[in-house]
C-alpha positions as CSV (number, residue, x, y, z in Angstrom):
1,M,-14.3,0.1,-13.1
2,K,-11.8,1.8,-10.3
3,T,-10.5,5.3,-10.6
4,Q,-7.0,5.6,-11.2
5,A,-6.5,9.2,-10.0
6,F,-5.8,7.9,-6.6
7,I,-3.3,5.4,-7.0
8,S,-0.6,8.1,-6.8
9,V,-1.7,9.1,-3.5
10,F,-2.1,5.2,-2.2
11,K,1.5,4.9,-2.9
12,I,2.6,8.0,-1.2
13,R,0.5,7.0,1.7
14,I,2.4,3.4,1.7
15,D,5.6,4.8,1.6
16,K,5.0,6.7,4.4
17,L,3.7,3.8,6.5
18,R,6.6,1.8,5.6
19,K,8.8,4.5,7.1
20,S,6.8,5.0,10.1
21,I,7.0,1.0,10.6
22,K,10.8,1.5,10.1
23,L,11.4,3.6,12.8
24,E,9.0,1.9,15.1
25,L,10.8,-1.4,14.7
26,E,13.9,0.3,15.6
27,K,12.8,0.9,19.7
28,T,13.1,-1.6,21.7
29,K,10.6,-4.3,21.7
30,S,9.1,-3.4,25.0
31,E,8.8,0.3,23.8
32,R,7.0,-0.7,20.4
33,R,3.2,-0.3,20.0
34,R,2.0,-3.4,18.9
35,E,-1.3,-2.6,17.9
36,T,-0.3,0.4,16.1
37,L,2.1,-1.5,14.4
38,K,-0.5,-4.2,13.4
39,S,-2.8,-1.5,12.2
40,W,-0.1,-0.1,10.2
41,I,0.5,-3.4,8.4
42,R,-3.0,-4.1,7.5
43,D,-3.7,-0.6,6.1
44,I,-0.2,-1.4,3.7
45,K,-2.0,-4.5,2.6
46,K,-5.4,-3.1,2.0
47,L,-3.7,-0.3,-0.4
48,Q,-1.8,-2.7,-2.0
49,K,-4.6,-4.9,-2.8
50,V,-6.5,-1.8,-4.3
51,I,-3.6,-0.7,-6.4
52,D,-3.2,-4.4,-7.5
53,E,-6.7,-4.4,-8.5
54,A,-6.7,-1.2,-10.4
55,K,-3.4,-2.2,-12.7
56,R,-5.0,-5.4,-13.4
57,E,-8.2,-3.6,-14.7
58,N,-6.1,-1.1,-16.6
59,T,-4.5,-3.7,-18.7
60,C,-5.3,-4.8,-22.3
61,P,-7.0,-8.0,-22.1
62,H,-5.3,-9.5,-25.4
63,C,-1.7,-8.9,-24.8
64,G,-1.8,-7.7,-21.2
65,G,-0.2,-4.3,-21.9
66,E,-0.9,-1.2,-19.9
67,L,-3.5,0.8,-21.3
68,D,-3.4,4.9,-21.0
C-alpha cells in the first residue's frame, strides 16, 4: 500500500509543471526547449499515474467509496 502523505505534494508539483509548460508554449517555436518540454510531460504522466494508483488503493472494495 502506497502512502497517502505525498499525494498533495505530487498535485502541487503537477500544477507547477503545467504552468511551466504553458509559459514555454507561449514562446515562439524556435525558442522552445523541446527536450525540457518532453521531460516535463513525462514527469506529469508519472506523477499522475502514482496519484491514480493511490486513489485506487484507497477505495472500498465493495462500494467503491473513498476510505479515510
